C-alpha positions as CSV (number, residue, x, y, z in Angstrom):
1,M,146.4,24.8,-15.8
2,K,147.1,23.8,-11.6
3,L,147.1,20.0,-11.4
4,I,148.6,19.5,-8.2
5,K,148.8,21.8,-5.6
6,T,149.7,21.6,-1.6
7,A,149.7,17.8,-1.5
8,L,152.3,17.7,-4.3
9,C,154.3,20.1,-1.8
10,I,155.7,17.4,0.6
11,V,156.2,14.5,-2.1
12,S,158.6,13.5,-5.1
13,L,157.9,14.9,-8.1
14,S,159.8,12.1,-10.1
15,S,156.8,9.5,-9.5
16,F,154.4,11.4,-12.0
17,P,154.7,13.1,-15.2
18,V,154.2,16.3,-16.1
19,L,150.8,17.1,-17.5
20,S,150.3,20.1,-20.7
21,A,147.6,21.1,-22.8
22,N,146.2,18.3,-25.6
23,N,148.7,15.8,-23.6
24,I,147.9,12.3,-23.6
25,H,149.5,9.9,-21.0
26,D,150.3,6.1,-20.4
27,W,147.5,3.7,-21.0
28,N,144.7,6.3,-22.4
29,N,142.6,5.2,-25.2
30,V,141.0,8.0,-26.6
31,E,138.4,7.8,-29.9
32,G,136.9,10.9,-31.3
33,S,137.9,13.2,-28.4
34,G,139.5,16.4,-28.8
35,Q,141.5,19.2,-26.2
36,N,141.8,16.9,-23.3
37,V,144.5,16.4,-20.8
38,T,144.5,12.6,-19.7
39,S,146.4,11.1,-17.2
40,W,147.5,7.6,-16.1
41,G,144.5,5.2,-17.8
42,M,142.2,7.6,-18.2
43,T,139.3,6.7,-21.1
44,I,137.8,9.1,-23.2
45,T,135.1,7.1,-26.1
46,N,132.4,7.9,-28.0
47,G,133.3,12.2,-28.5
48,S,134.0,13.0,-25.6
49,D,135.5,16.5,-25.7
50,N,137.3,19.3,-23.4
51,N,137.7,17.3,-20.5
52,E,140.9,16.9,-18.0
53,L,141.2,14.1,-16.2
54,V,143.3,13.8,-13.6
55,G,143.6,10.5,-12.2
56,Q,142.6,6.6,-12.8
57,N,140.3,4.4,-14.9
58,H,138.2,7.4,-15.7
59,S,135.6,6.4,-18.3
60,L,133.0,9.1,-20.2
61,N,130.9,8.1,-22.6
62,N,129.9,11.2,-25.1
63,S,130.0,13.6,-22.0
64,N,131.9,16.7,-22.9
65,N,133.7,19.3,-21.4
66,N,133.6,17.6,-18.5
67,S,136.2,17.5,-15.0
68,V,137.1,14.8,-13.7
69,W,139.8,14.0,-10.8
70,G,140.5,11.3,-8.6
71,K,139.8,7.7,-10.2
72,D,137.3,5.2,-11.1
73,Q,134.8,7.8,-11.7
74,T,132.2,6.8,-14.6
75,L,130.3,9.5,-16.4
76,I,127.7,8.3,-19.4
77,N,126.1,10.7,-21.9
78,S,126.9,13.6,-18.9
79,H,128.0,16.6,-20.3
80,N,129.7,19.4,-18.2
81,N,129.8,17.7,-15.0
82,K,132.9,18.4,-12.8
83,V,133.6,15.4,-10.9
84,G,135.9,15.0,-8.1
85,S,138.3,18.6,-6.4
86,E,140.8,20.1,-7.9
87,E,142.5,20.8,-5.0
88,Y,142.1,18.1,-3.0
89,T,142.3,15.5,-5.3
90,Y,145.3,13.8,-2.9
91,F,145.8,13.6,0.4
92,I,148.2,11.7,2.8
93,D,146.7,9.2,4.9
94,P,147.4,10.2,8.5
95,R,146.7,6.7,9.1
96,D,149.8,4.6,7.0
97,G,151.4,7.7,5.5
98,I,150.6,6.8,2.1
99,L,149.4,10.2,-0.4
100,K,146.0,8.6,-1.7
101,M,143.4,9.9,-3.7
102,R,140.0,11.9,-1.9
103,D,137.6,11.6,-4.8
104,Y,136.5,8.2,-6.5
105,G,134.3,5.7,-7.5
106,S,131.1,8.0,-8.6
107,T,129.0,6.7,-11.3
108,L,126.8,9.5,-13.8
109,V,124.4,7.8,-16.2
110,N,122.6,10.3,-18.8
111,S,123.1,13.6,-16.0
112,H,124.0,16.9,-16.7
113,G,125.8,19.4,-15.0
114,N,126.3,18.0,-11.8
115,D,129.3,18.8,-9.4
116,V,129.8,15.7,-8.2
117,G,132.7,15.3,-5.0
118,G,133.3,12.6,-2.9
119,R,133.2,8.8,-3.5
120,N,131.4,6.2,-4.4
121,Q,128.1,8.9,-5.7
122,Q,125.6,7.2,-8.4
123,L,123.1,9.4,-10.2
124,T,121.2,8.3,-12.6
125,N,119.2,10.3,-15.1
126,S,119.7,13.2,-12.7
127,N,120.8,16.5,-13.7
128,N,122.3,19.4,-12.4
129,N,123.2,17.9,-9.1
130,I,125.6,19.0,-6.8
131,T,126.8,15.8,-4.1
132,G,129.3,15.8,-1.6
133,G,130.2,13.1,0.6
134,T,130.2,9.0,0.2
135,G,127.9,6.4,-1.2
136,N,125.0,8.5,-2.0
137,I,122.6,7.3,-4.7
138,L,119.9,9.7,-6.9
139,T,117.9,8.5,-9.2
140,D,115.6,10.1,-11.8
141,A,116.5,13.2,-9.2
142,D,117.0,16.9,-10.7
143,K,118.9,20.0,-8.8
144,N,119.8,18.0,-5.6
145,R,122.5,19.2,-3.3
146,I,123.8,16.5,-1.1
147,F,126.2,16.3,1.4
148,G,127.6,13.9,3.6
149,S,127.1,10.3,3.1
150,G,124.5,7.2,2.2
151,N,122.3,9.6,1.3
152,K,119.4,7.9,-1.3
153,L,117.0,10.1,-3.4
154,E,114.6,8.3,-6.1
155,N,112.6,10.4,-8.5
156,S,113.8,13.3,-6.0
157,N,114.0,16.7,-7.1
158,D,115.2,20.3,-5.7
159,N,116.0,18.1,-2.6
160,Y,119.0,19.9,0.1
161,S,121.2,17.6,2.5
162,V,124.3,17.7,4.1
163,T,123.8,15.3,6.6
164,D,124.3,11.1,6.2
165,G,122.0,8.1,6.1
166,N,118.8,9.9,4.7
167,T,115.8,8.4,2.5
168,F,113.9,10.8,-0.4
169,N,111.6,8.4,-2.3
170,N,109.6,10.6,-4.7
171,S,109.9,13.5,-2.4
172,N,110.9,17.4,-3.8
173,N,112.4,20.6,-2.5
174,N,112.9,19.0,0.8
175,F,115.6,20.5,3.1
176,L,118.2,19.1,5.3
177,A,120.9,21.1,7.1
178,Q,121.9,20.5,10.6
179,Q,124.7,18.8,12.3
180,N,124.1,15.2,13.2
181,G,121.1,15.5,11.2
182,N,121.1,12.3,9.8
183,N,119.2,8.8,8.7
184,N,115.7,10.9,7.9
185,H,113.5,9.4,5.7
186,F,110.9,10.9,3.0
187,D,108.3,9.2,1.4
188,T,106.4,11.1,-1.1
189,S,107.3,13.8,0.8
190,S,107.7,17.5,-0.6
191,N,108.7,21.3,0.3
192,N,109.7,19.9,4.1
193,V,112.4,21.4,6.5
194,V,114.5,18.8,8.7
195,L,116.7,19.8,11.3
196,G,117.5,16.7,13.0
197,H,117.7,12.6,12.8
198,E,115.7,9.8,12.6
199,N,112.9,11.3,11.2
200,I,109.7,9.2,9.1
201,L,107.9,11.7,6.7
202,T,105.5,9.9,4.9
203,S,103.1,12.4,2.2
204,A,103.8,14.9,4.2
205,N,104.6,18.0,3.0
206,N,105.5,21.8,3.9
207,G,106.4,20.9,7.3
208,R,109.3,21.8,9.3
209,I,111.1,19.7,12.3
210,D,113.4,21.6,14.2
211,N,115.7,20.2,16.4
212,G,113.6,17.0,16.4
213,H,114.8,13.3,16.3
214,Y,112.9,10.3,16.1
215,N,109.6,11.8,14.8
216,N,107.1,9.9,12.5
217,I,104.7,12.3,9.9
218,V,102.3,10.9,8.1
219,N,100.0,12.1,5.5
220,S,100.3,15.8,7.5
221,D,101.0,19.1,5.8
222,G,101.9,22.5,6.9
223,F,103.6,21.2,10.0
224,R,105.6,22.1,12.6
225,V,107.4,20.2,14.9
226,T,109.7,21.0,18.0
227,G,111.0,18.2,19.4
228,S,111.8,14.2,19.5
229,N,109.5,11.4,19.2
230,N,106.3,13.1,18.2
231,E,104.0,11.6,16.2
232,L,101.5,13.3,13.5
233,S,99.0,11.6,11.1
234,N,96.6,12.8,9.3
235,T,97.0,16.6,10.4
236,N,97.9,19.7,9.1
237,S,98.9,23.2,10.2
238,V,99.9,21.8,13.5
239,N,102.6,23.3,15.9
240,V,104.3,20.9,18.2
241,K,106.9,21.7,20.6
242,G,108.2,19.2,22.7
243,D,108.5,15.1,22.9
244,N,106.8,11.9,23.1
245,N,103.3,14.4,21.8
246,T,101.0,12.5,19.6
247,V,98.3,14.4,17.3
248,N,95.9,12.4,14.9
249,N,93.6,13.7,12.9
250,S,94.1,17.6,13.9
251,I,93.7,20.7,12.2
252,N,95.0,23.9,13.3
253,S,96.5,22.9,16.4
254,V,99.2,24.3,18.6
255,V,100.6,21.4,21.3
256,T,103.4,22.2,23.8
257,G,104.8,19.9,26.2
258,N,105.2,16.5,26.5
259,N,103.4,13.2,26.2
260,N,100.6,14.9,24.8
261,T,97.8,13.5,23.2
262,I,95.1,15.2,20.7
263,K,92.2,12.8,18.6
264,N,89.8,13.4,16.7
265,G,89.5,17.7,17.1
266,N,90.9,20.5,15.6
267,N,91.7,24.0,16.3
268,N,93.3,23.3,19.8
269,V,95.5,25.1,21.7
270,V,97.5,22.2,24.2
271,N,100.5,23.0,26.8
272,G,101.1,20.5,29.2
273,V,102.0,17.3,30.3
274,N,100.3,14.0,29.9
275,L,97.4,15.8,28.4
276,G,94.7,14.9,26.5
277,N,95.0,10.7,26.8
278,S,91.4,10.5,27.9
279,F,90.1,12.9,25.6
280,N,88.7,11.4,22.0
281,N,87.3,14.5,20.8
282,L,89.2,17.7,21.7
283,N,87.8,20.8,19.1
284,D,88.5,24.4,19.1
285,T,89.7,24.3,23.1
286,I,92.8,25.9,25.2
287,L,94.0,22.6,27.1
288,Y,96.9,23.8,29.8
289,G,98.2,21.2,32.8
290,S,98.6,17.8,33.2
291,G,96.7,14.5,32.9
292,N,92.6,15.3,32.8
293,A,93.5,19.2,33.6
294,G,90.8,19.2,36.3
295,V,87.9,18.3,34.6
296,G,87.7,14.8,35.7
297,N,88.5,11.4,34.8
298,N,85.4,10.1,32.7
299,I,85.7,13.1,30.4
300,T,86.3,12.3,27.2
301,D,84.8,14.9,24.5
302,I,85.7,18.9,25.0
303,K,84.4,21.3,22.8
304,N,84.6,25.4,22.8
305,S,86.4,25.5,26.3
306,I,89.5,26.2,28.0
307,V,90.7,24.6,30.6
308,M,93.5,24.4,32.8
309,G,94.9,22.4,35.6
310,G,96.2,19.2,37.4
311,N,95.2,15.6,36.6
312,T,92.5,14.8,39.4
313,S,90.9,11.7,40.2
314,S,87.8,12.9,40.7
315,S,85.0,12.3,38.6
316,A,82.5,14.5,36.7
317,T,79.1,13.6,36.0
318,G,78.8,13.9,32.8
319,S,81.1,12.6,30.0
320,S,81.4,16.0,27.8
321,L,82.3,19.8,28.2
322,S,81.5,22.5,25.7
323,D,81.6,26.2,25.6
324,S,83.1,26.2,29.3
325,I,86.0,27.5,31.0
326,S,87.7,25.5,34.0
327,I,91.0,26.5,35.5
328,N,92.4,24.2,38.6
329,G,88.9,22.4,38.8
330,S,88.3,19.1,40.3
331,G,85.5,17.5,37.9
332,T,83.7,19.3,35.1
333,S,80.7,18.3,32.5
334,G,78.5,20.0,30.7
335,N,77.6,23.1,28.4
336,N,78.2,26.6,29.7
337,L,80.2,26.2,32.3
338,T,82.5,28.4,34.6
339,N,85.0,26.4,37.1
340,I,87.7,28.1,38.8
341,G,89.2,26.1,41.7
342,G,86.3,23.5,42.2
343,T,84.0,21.3,41.0
344,A,80.5,22.5,38.0
345,N,78.8,19.9,36.7
346,G,75.3,20.3,34.8
347,S,75.1,22.9,32.4
348,H,75.4,26.7,32.7
349,S,76.9,26.2,36.5
350,I,79.2,28.7,38.0
351,S,82.0,27.4,40.6
352,L,84.7,30.0,41.8
353,G,86.9,29.1,44.5
354,H,88.7,26.3,46.4
355,N,86.5,22.8,47.3
356,S,83.5,24.9,45.9
357,N,80.7,23.0,44.5
358,A,77.7,23.8,41.5
359,S,75.5,22.0,39.8
360,N,72.3,21.9,38.0
361,G,72.9,25.6,36.9
362,G,74.2,26.6,40.8
363,V,76.2,29.8,40.7
364,A,79.0,28.8,43.7
365,L,81.3,31.7,44.8
366,G,84.2,31.4,46.9
367,S,86.2,28.6,49.1
368,G,83.9,26.2,50.4
369,S,80.7,27.6,49.0
370,H,78.1,25.3,47.7
371,A,75.0,25.3,45.0
372,E,72.7,22.4,43.9
373,K,69.7,24.4,42.3
374,A,69.6,26.6,39.3
375,D,67.9,29.3,41.2
376,E,70.5,29.3,44.1
377,F,73.4,31.6,44.4
378,N,75.6,30.9,47.7
379,I,79.0,32.6,48.6
380,G,79.0,30.7,51.9
381,D,79.5,32.8,55.2
382,R,80.7,35.9,53.8
383,V,79.3,39.4,54.3
384,I,79.0,41.9,51.0
385,T,80.2,45.3,52.2
386,A,80.4,49.2,51.1
387,V,77.1,49.1,49.1
388,K,75.9,52.0,47.3
389,D,72.6,53.6,48.1
390,G,70.1,51.9,45.7
391,I,68.1,54.4,43.4
392,E,65.8,52.7,41.0
393,D,63.4,50.0,41.6
394,H,65.4,47.0,41.2
395,D,68.5,48.3,42.9
396,A,69.8,46.9,45.5
397,I,70.0,48.8,49.0
398,N,72.6,49.0,52.3
399,I,71.4,48.6,55.7
400,A,71.1,52.2,56.8
401,Q,69.0,52.5,53.8
402,L,66.7,49.7,55.2
403,S,66.6,51.5,58.3
404,D,65.7,54.9,57.4
405,S,62.7,52.9,55.6
406,F,62.0,50.9,58.5
407,I,61.7,53.5,60.5
408,N,60.0,55.3,58.3
409,V,57.2,52.1,58.4
410,K,57.7,52.5,61.8
411,N,56.2,56.3,61.8
412,I,54.0,55.8,59.3
413,S,52.4,53.0,61.0
414,E,52.2,54.3,64.0
415,Q,50.6,57.4,62.8
416,Y,48.2,55.3,61.3
417,T,47.5,52.9,64.5
418,N,47.0,56.4,66.2
419,A,44.5,57.9,63.9
420,Q,42.6,54.3,63.8
421,L,42.7,54.0,67.6
422,N,41.6,57.7,68.1
423,S,38.5,57.3,65.6
424,A,38.0,53.7,66.9
425,L,37.8,55.3,71.2
426,V,35.5,58.4,69.1
427,D,33.3,55.7,67.5
428,A,33.1,53.7,70.4
429,N,32.5,56.4,73.2
430,H,29.6,57.8,70.7
431,Y,28.3,54.2,70.3
432,S,28.4,53.3,74.1
433,D,26.8,56.8,75.0
434,T,23.8,56.2,71.8
435,S,23.6,52.5,73.4
436,L,23.4,53.5,77.0
437,N,21.0,56.6,76.3
438,N,18.6,54.2,74.5
439,V,18.7,51.6,77.0
440,R,18.2,54.4,79.8
441,N,15.1,55.9,78.0
442,I,14.1,52.6,77.2
443,S,14.2,51.4,80.9
444,K,13.0,55.1,81.8
445,E,9.9,54.5,79.9
446,Y,9.2,51.0,80.5
447,T,9.8,51.1,83.9
448,N,6.8,54.4,84.0
449,N,5.1,52.6,82.0
450,L,4.7,49.6,84.5
451,L,4.3,51.6,87.3
452,D,1.2,53.6,85.7
453,R,-0.6,50.4,85.2
454,T,0.7,48.6,88.0
455,L,-0.8,51.9,90.1
456,T,-3.9,52.2,87.7
457,D,-4.9,48.1,88.0
458,A,-4.8,48.5,91.8
459,N,-6.2,51.8,92.4
460,H,-9.2,50.0,90.3
461,Y,-9.2,46.6,92.5
462,S,-8.7,48.7,95.5
463,N,-11.7,50.8,94.6
464,T,-13.8,47.9,93.4
465,S,-13.0,45.9,96.4
466,L,-13.5,48.7,98.7
467,N,-16.5,49.3,97.1
468,H,-17.9,46.1,97.5
469,V,-16.3,45.6,101.3
470,K,-18.4,49.2,102.1
471,D,-21.7,48.2,100.7
472,I,-21.1,45.0,102.8
473,A,-20.2,46.8,105.8
474,E,-23.3,49.5,105.1
475,Q,-25.9,46.5,105.0
476,Y,-24.4,44.1,107.3
477,T,-22.9,46.5,109.6
478,N,-25.7,47.0,112.2
479,I,-26.7,43.2,112.3
480,Q,-23.2,41.4,111.8
481,L,-20.4,43.7,112.7
482,D,-18.3,41.0,114.0
483,R,-19.1,38.8,110.8
484,T,-18.8,41.8,108.7
485,L,-15.4,42.5,110.7
486,T,-14.1,38.9,109.9
487,D,-15.4,38.4,106.3
488,A,-13.9,42.0,105.6
489,N,-10.3,41.2,107.0
490,H,-10.1,37.7,105.4
491,Y,-11.5,39.2,102.2
492,T,-9.0,42.4,102.3
493,D,-6.4,39.9,103.3
494,S,-7.0,37.2,100.5
495,T,-7.2,40.4,98.1
496,L,-4.4,41.9,99.1
497,N,-2.4,38.7,99.1
498,N,-4.1,38.1,95.3
499,V,-3.0,41.7,94.5
500,K,0.5,41.2,95.9
501,N,0.7,37.8,94.1
502,V,0.2,39.4,90.7
503,S,1.9,42.3,91.0
504,E,5.1,40.2,91.7
505,Q,4.4,37.7,89.2
506,Y,3.7,40.5,86.5
507,T,6.7,42.2,88.2
508,N,9.3,39.4,88.0
509,T,8.4,38.6,83.9
510,L,8.5,42.2,83.3
511,L,11.5,42.4,85.2
512,D,13.3,39.3,83.4
513,R,12.2,40.2,79.9
514,T,14.0,43.4,80.7
515,L,17.4,41.7,81.4
516,V,17.3,39.1,79.1
517,D,16.3,42.3,76.6
518,A,19.5,44.1,78.0
519,N,21.4,41.4,78.3
520,H,21.3,40.8,74.3
521,Y,21.7,44.2,73.6
522,T,24.4,44.2,75.2
523,D,25.9,41.5,73.8
524,N,25.0,42.9,70.5
525,T,26.4,46.0,71.5
526,L,29.7,45.0,73.0
527,S,30.1,42.0,69.7
528,N,29.5,45.4,67.4
529,V,32.4,47.4,69.3
530,K,34.6,44.8,69.2
531,I,34.4,43.7,65.0
532,V,34.8,47.8,65.2
533,A,37.6,47.7,67.1
534,E,39.4,44.9,65.7
535,H,39.3,46.6,61.9
536,Y,40.3,49.9,63.2
537,T,43.6,49.0,65.8
538,N,46.8,47.7,65.0
539,A,48.3,48.7,68.3
540,Q,48.1,50.0,72.1
541,L,45.2,47.6,72.7
542,D,45.8,48.2,76.1
543,K,45.4,52.0,76.6
544,T,42.5,51.6,74.2
545,L,40.9,48.7,76.3
546,V,41.6,50.9,79.7
547,N,39.9,53.8,77.9
548,A,37.2,52.1,77.0
549,N,36.6,50.1,80.3
550,D,36.7,53.4,82.5
551,Y,34.3,54.9,80.2
552,T,31.8,52.0,79.7
553,D,32.3,51.2,83.8
554,S,31.9,55.2,84.8
555,T,28.4,55.5,81.5
556,L,26.8,52.0,83.4
557,N,27.5,53.0,87.1
558,N,25.9,56.6,86.0
559,V,23.3,54.6,84.6
560,K,22.9,52.8,87.1
561,N,22.2,55.7,89.8
562,V,19.9,56.9,87.6
563,V,17.4,54.1,87.3
564,E,18.1,53.4,91.2
565,Q,17.4,56.8,91.8
566,Y,14.2,57.1,89.6
567,T,12.9,53.6,90.3
568,N,13.4,54.5,94.5
569,I,11.8,58.1,93.4
570,Q,8.7,56.4,91.5
571,L,8.0,53.7,94.1
572,D,7.9,56.6,97.0
573,K,5.6,58.5,95.1
574,T,3.7,55.6,94.5
575,Q,3.5,54.6,97.9
576,I,2.6,57.6,99.4
577,D,-0.3,57.6,96.8
578,A,-1.2,54.6,97.8
579,N,-1.2,55.5,101.1
580,D,-3.3,58.1,100.6
581,Y,-5.9,56.5,98.5
582,T,-6.3,53.5,101.0
583,D,-6.3,55.8,104.0
584,R,-9.0,58.0,102.7
585,T,-11.1,54.9,101.0
586,L,-10.9,52.9,104.7
587,Y,-11.9,56.0,106.8
588,N,-15.3,55.6,106.4
589,V,-14.9,51.9,107.7
590,K,-15.5,51.7,110.8
591,N,-12.8,51.9,113.4
592,V,-12.1,48.6,113.5
593,T,-12.0,48.0,109.8
594,E,-9.9,51.0,109.4
595,Q,-7.4,49.8,112.2
596,Y,-7.5,46.4,110.6
597,T,-6.8,47.5,107.1
598,D,-4.5,50.0,108.0
599,A,-2.7,47.4,109.9
600,Q,-2.8,45.2,107.0
601,L,-2.0,47.6,104.2
602,D,1.2,49.0,106.4
603,T,2.3,45.8,106.6
604,T,1.6,44.9,103.0
605,L,3.1,48.1,101.6
606,V,6.5,47.2,104.2
607,N,6.7,43.7,102.3
608,A,5.7,45.3,98.9
609,N,8.4,48.1,99.3
610,H,10.9,45.3,100.7
611,Y,10.3,43.0,97.5
612,T,10.6,46.0,95.1
613,D,13.8,47.2,96.5
614,A,15.2,43.6,97.1
615,T,13.9,42.3,93.6
616,L,15.6,45.5,92.2
617,H,18.5,45.5,93.8
618,N,18.8,41.7,93.1
619,I,17.8,42.5,89.3
620,I,20.6,45.5,89.3
621,D,22.8,43.4,90.8
622,R,22.5,40.3,88.4
623,G,22.3,43.0,85.5
624,T,25.6,44.9,86.9
625,S,27.1,41.4,87.5
626,Y,26.6,40.1,84.1
627,T,27.5,43.2,82.1
628,D,30.5,43.3,84.2
629,N,31.6,39.4,83.5
630,R,30.7,39.9,79.6
631,I,32.8,43.0,79.3
632,N,35.7,41.6,81.3
633,T,35.3,38.3,78.8
634,V,35.2,40.1,75.9
635,N,38.1,42.7,77.1
636,T,40.1,39.7,77.2
637,E,39.5,38.0,74.1
638,F,39.4,41.3,72.5
639,R,43.0,42.0,73.9
640,N,44.0,38.5,73.5
641,E,42.8,38.3,69.5
642,L,44.1,42.2,68.6
643,Q,47.7,41.1,71.1
644,Q,47.5,38.4,68.1
645,Y,46.6,40.2,65.2
646,A,48.9,42.8,66.4
647,D,51.7,40.5,66.6
648,N,51.3,38.6,62.9
649,Q,51.3,42.1,61.9
650,L,54.6,42.9,63.5
651,H,55.7,39.6,62.6
652,R,55.0,39.7,58.7
653,L,56.1,43.2,58.4
654,D,59.3,41.8,60.5
655,D,59.5,38.9,57.6
656,S,58.7,41.4,54.9
657,I,61.7,44.1,56.0
658,K,64.1,41.2,56.5
659,R,63.6,39.6,53.1
660,N,63.8,43.4,51.5
661,D,66.8,43.6,53.5
662,K,68.4,40.4,51.7
663,R,67.0,41.3,48.4
664,L,69.0,44.6,49.1
665,N,72.2,43.5,50.1
666,A,72.0,40.5,47.6
667,G,71.3,43.7,44.7
668,I,74.6,45.3,46.1
669,A,76.8,42.3,45.7
670,S,75.4,42.1,42.2
671,T,76.7,45.8,41.2
672,I,79.8,45.0,43.1
673,A,80.2,42.1,40.9
674,A,79.5,43.9,37.5
675,T,81.8,46.6,38.4
676,S,84.4,44.4,39.7
677,I,85.3,43.2,36.2
678,P,88.4,44.4,34.7
679,T,88.6,45.4,31.1
680,K,91.6,44.5,29.3
681,F,92.9,46.8,26.1
682,G,94.2,45.8,23.1
683,Y,92.5,43.0,21.9
684,K,89.5,42.5,20.0
685,T,87.6,40.4,22.8
686,S,88.1,40.4,26.6
687,F,86.2,38.0,28.9
688,G,86.6,38.7,32.7
689,L,84.4,37.0,36.3
690,G,83.7,39.5,38.5
691,A,82.6,38.6,42.4
692,G,80.7,40.6,45.0
693,T,79.5,40.3,48.7
694,F,77.8,42.3,50.9
695,R,76.7,41.8,54.3
696,G,75.9,37.9,53.9
697,E,74.3,38.3,50.6
698,R,76.9,37.2,47.5
699,A,77.0,37.5,43.8
700,A,78.9,36.4,40.6
701,A,79.1,38.2,37.2
702,V,80.5,37.1,33.6
703,G,81.1,39.9,31.2
704,T,82.6,40.4,27.7
705,N,83.8,43.2,25.6
706,V,84.1,43.3,22.0
707,N,86.2,45.8,19.8
708,V,83.3,45.6,16.5
709,R,85.8,48.2,15.2
710,N,88.2,51.0,15.8
711,N,86.0,53.4,17.2
712,V,83.0,51.4,18.5
713,V,83.2,48.9,21.4
714,I,80.2,46.5,23.1
715,G,80.5,45.3,26.2
716,M,77.7,42.6,28.4
717,N,77.8,41.7,31.7
718,I,75.2,39.5,33.3
719,T,75.1,39.2,37.1
720,H,73.4,36.2,39.4
721,D,72.6,37.0,43.7
722,T,72.3,34.6,46.5
723,Q,68.6,35.5,46.4
724,N,67.9,34.5,42.8
725,G,67.7,37.6,41.2
726,M,69.3,37.4,37.7
727,G,70.6,40.6,36.0
728,I,71.8,42.1,32.7
729,N,73.7,45.1,31.8
730,S,74.7,45.7,28.1
731,G,76.2,49.0,26.2
732,I,78.2,50.5,23.1
733,S,80.7,53.0,23.2
734,I,81.6,54.9,20.4
735,G,84.9,57.2,19.8
736,W,85.5,59.8,17.0
């Protein structure tokens, strides 16, 4: 058996005795032992068999089949142990050139099957351990592989360490293997892999530290840490990559970056710097960026959200955020929000664009847009272009469609107006003809009756008076001709004056009544014409009014001429009849009486004719003037009211067209927004945002696609436009 190899080749062999099987050399104490090879003070006691001991001061107690090299190795009740290095027992110390023992001072108590190398190793009740290095202590720890120095294991089994200064307390199956992976501390922690130094694991199991130092893991299982100075407390299944991160009471979270903090939250993904310091609760959230990630410095709770952004000094109106998306925002709070580049506060608000601002459920789309009400959609001063023609009732329309609709409405309106005006003109003409014919017939009949009655009364009075005069004249002619003539003249004058006064009074009364009735009838007729015209006309008032005025003027002039002609004829006839009657009656009177009477009658007739003519002309002039004034007044009022009515109708039509135009443009914007959302293939669920603008109106859309099965996909889009219109579309696609 080779006991001395390379190291002995450079020293004199005369200093050492030659060893052989079953040889006992200097200062050995062998008791109950056999098949031993010992040298230089080896002590074998209490029936230890088949040991090979080389070196000095070894002590074996009831230990069998041990191979011991070096010096000061102690084995008690330990079997099948290999202590020290066979090939490298000796070495020349380069510092002083002296041949020295490499392995020494190890102590094994009740330990079996151990392979112990190095110096000052202490194993107590530890079995099947392999140790190397210096100063390692194993107590009640089994099947450990310890290489390095200063490692301490208590009640720890199946651990592996190739570094220095590590401490294992009640820790099993832990693994430490990395250069400079020293001074790690395990307390009641099992099945951990640590590649680094100065890490502390307390009651932490099934975790891993990769290339990390100064990490503190407490009561955390199933973790993975890559980096340094991270702290995990009561945290399981957490993956931390970076330095100075703190994760407390969190499960199934991923933290990447430096100086991030997760408090009281599960199922989070955090990537950035200085994230989460102000968040007390963070659950089911993806957090990227730095500081408060753009949600505001007063947000404390975030749940079911995606937040990406840098630190902002802005404050949100609320303190919590849930079921929302915030990317590069400057303040976000509430539920079910979407904020990209702006500010969104209040549930269901959507803000997309730099410096956009949405609150109270409003939708702000585009840089600088602002929406403050739930039914408000604002995209700033932008135009939505390339809008497809709308088909269904609730589809948006474009300007071309609106122009066509306006032309159709205009044509229909013109056709309707022309038809109504023509109908109104025909009705007005017919009504005027009928009314004027009635006026003419009534006036003619009234004048005839009045003249007949006047003639009858005049004849009767003249007959009575003349007969009386005739009798008186015949009786007194011969006696008192002069007196009779004077009396007759006086009587005739008085009678004729009475007749004249009565006739004038009666004629004036009847003419005044006729004028009042005619004026009243004309007023009623014109009012009826005004009402009918207002109900049936919307445009072209000037033309209709001119036609009506011309027709009325022409008709009234005709009536005036007919009345004047008829009156003149009747008066002439009356004059002739009266003259003839008077002439025949007075023919029997004496010449003086005849001359006087003729003269008086001629004068009376002339005066009566002048009076009648003047009165009739006055009546006609007054009636014409009154009628013209009333017609002009009514025409002016009618023209103004009809103009105002037409203007109001056109204004309402214009407002309606503009409102429909805005709704059409907003609908087109919604269509653009919904169709602009792309689909991300290759994933079970995809979420997208879209925006559209068309001719001053804007819309935003939110859509999602879900692969329910390999051959089944369902999708839904929700839109909102600036005219407060909401749209929802959904669908399902099945392939086979």
